[in-house]
C-alpha positions in Angstrom: -4.0 7.0 14.3 -0.6 5.5 13.5 1.7 6.9 11.0 2.4 5.2 7.6 5.7 5.9 6.0 6.7 4.7 2.5 10.9 4.1 2.4 10.8 4.5 -1.4 11.0 7.4 -3.9 9.2 5.5 -6.6 6.6 7.7 -8.1 4.9 4.4 -9.1 4.7 3.1 -5.6 3.4 6.4 -4.2 0.5 6.2 -7.1 -0.5 2.6 -6.5 -0.4 3.1 -2.3 -2.6 6.1 -2.7 -4.7 4.2 -5.3 -5.5 1.7 -2.5 -6.6 4.2 -0.3 -3.7 4.7 2.2 -2.5 7.9 3.8 1.4 8.0 4.2 4.4 9.9 3.9 7.3 9.4 1.8 11.0 9.1 3.2 13.4 7.4 0.7 15.7 4.7 2.0 19.4 4.9 1.1 20.9 1.2 1.2 23.5 -0.5 -0.5 21.6 -2.4 -3.5 24.5 -4.6 -4.6 23.6 -8.2 -5.2 25.4 -10.7 -2.6 27.4 -13.6 -4.0 25.0 -16.7 -4.3 22.0 -14.8 -3.4 18.7 -15.7 -5.2 16.4 -13.2 -6.6 13.7 -13.6 -3.9 16.2 -13.1 -1.3 17.5 -10.1 -2.8 14.6 -8.3 -2.9 13.4 -9.3 0.4 16.6 -8.4 2.1 16.6 -4.9 0.2 12.7 -4.3 1.5 13.9 -5.3 4.8 16.8 -2.9 4.8 14.9 0.0 3.3 12.1 -0.3 5.8 14.2 -0.8 9.0 16.6 2.1 8.0 13.9 4.4 7.7 12.0 3.1 10.9 15.4 3.6 12.9 15.7 7.6 11.9 11.9 8.3 12.5 12.0 8.0 16.4 8.6 7.2 16.6 7.7 4.0 18.1 4.3 4.0 16.5 5.2 4.7 12.9 4.6 1.6 10.2 7.3 1.8 7.6 6.6 -0.1 4.2 10.0 -0.9 2.1 9.6 -2.7 -1.2 12.2 -3.4 -4.1 11.4 -5.0 -7.5 13.6 -7.0 -9.9 13.5 -8.8 -12.9 14.8 -12.3 -13.4 15.4 -14.5 -16.3 17.5 -17.6 -16.3 18.4 -17.0 -13.0 19.9 -13.6 -13.9 18.9 -10.4 -11.9 18.1 -7.4 -14.4 18.1 -4.4 -12.3 17.6 -0.9 -13.8 19.6 -0.4 -16.8 23.3 1.7 -16.4 22.8 3.3 -20.0 20.8 2.9 -23.2 23.3 0.2 -24.5 22.3 -1.7 -21.2 18.7 -1.1 -21.5 18.9 -2.4 -25.2 20.8 -5.6 -24.1 17.9 -6.4 -21.4 15.2 -5.7 -23.7 16.9 -8.0 -26.5 17.1 -10.8 -23.5 13.3 -10.5 -22.8 12.2 -10.2 -26.2 10.0 -13.4 -27.2 10.5 -15.1 -23.6 8.6 -15.1 -20.7 10.5 -13.6 -17.4 9.9 -13.2 -13.6 8.8 -9.9 -12.0 9.7 -10.3 -8.2 8.9 -7.7 -5.3 10.1 -8.1 -1.8 7.9 -6.3 0.8 8.7 -5.3 4.5 6.7 -3.8 7.1 8.6 -2.7 10.1 7.0 -1.7 13.4 8.4 -1.7 16.9 7.1 -5.2 17.0 10.0 -6.2 14.4 10.0 -6.5 10.7 7.4 -8.9 8.5 8.5 -9.8 5.1 6.9 -11.5 2.3 7.3 -11.6 -1.7 5.3 -11.7 -4.8 6.1 -13.3 -8.1 4.7 -12.5 -11.3 5.3 -14.1 -14.9 5.4 -11.8 -17.6 5.3 -13.0 -21.5 7.0 -10.5 -24.0 6.6 -10.4 -27.7 9.3 -10.5 -30.0 10.7 -7.2 -30.3 12.8 -6.0 -33.5 15.8 -4.0 -33.0 13.9 -0.9 -34.4 11.2 -1.4 -31.8 14.1 -1.7 -29.1 15.7 1.6 -30.2 12.8 3.5 -30.6 11.5 2.6 -26.9 14.9 3.4 -25.6 14.7 7.0 -27.0 11.6 7.6 -25.3 13.6 7.4 -21.9 11.0 5.3 -20.1 13.4 2.3 -19.7 15.9 4.2 -17.8 14.9 4.0 -14.3 12.9 0.6 -14.4 14.0 -2.9 -13.4 14.3 -4.8 -16.9 14.4 -1.9 -18.7 10.6 -1.5 -19.4 7.3 -0.3 -17.6 4.4 -2.4 -17.9 2.1 0.6 -17.5 3.6 2.6 -20.3 4.7 2.2 -23.8 5.9 -1.4 -23.4 2.4 -2.7 -22.5 1.7 -3.2 -26.1 4.5 -6.0 -26.1 3.0 -7.9 -23.1 0.2 -10.4 -24.5 0.0 -12.1 -21.1 1.0 -12.3 -17.2 0.6 -14.7 -14.8 0.0 -13.3 -11.3 -0.2 -9.6 -9.9 -0.3 -7.0 -12.1 0.7 -4.3 -9.9 3.6 -6.4 -8.8 4.9 -5.6 -12.3 4.3 -2.2 -11.7 6.2 -1.9 -8.3 4.2 -2.9 -5.6 1.8 -6.0 -5.1 -1.1 -3.9 -3.9 -3.3 -7.0 -2.4 -0.3 -8.5 -0.6 0.6 -5.1 0.8 -2.7 -4.1 1.9 -3.2 -7.2 3.6 0.2 -6.7 5.4 -0.5 -3.0 6.3 -4.2 -3.5 7.4 -3.4 -6.4 9.9 -0.9 -3.7 11.3 -3.5 -0.5 11.4 -6.2 -3.2 12.7 -3.9 -4.1 15.7 -3.1 -0.5 16.3 -6.7 0.5 17.1 -7.6 -2.5 19.4 
């Protein structure tokens, strides 16, 4: 059986991949995540997913390995909202998202000896209008600090999200149907 490796330290991605029934190892990738000039959000997350998967694949010295890389971002009005730098930045992002619909985009890459396959998933997320008090209380929980867009749909912020359009798991950090389809193709090929 081929070795499946997740090139991410994200506990949410680990949980989702396990939930989908995959057995895997974790080897976080360390790549420069700076946005390039004129790079649109989809190109940005797909590039990072590819770089993470290829970097880890290159370190493994196992030509049979299958490496999954992923990167998620939040966009609003063409602006990428990555993980907040501090509580002030988290507040800025949450005020931007308040009462609006934004997009969550995840780039996915599968690296193997045959090359790298990439894809992206986009989900629309509607937010209720938040008060300054709600934003401050949420930031005080610490939950926004390690998440793109400064919120987690699977946590406290769920009560402010009345509607999504697209894959829920994409908003958590890994579009399971897309990833499962991509991985199962590679795993099936390895058995034939």
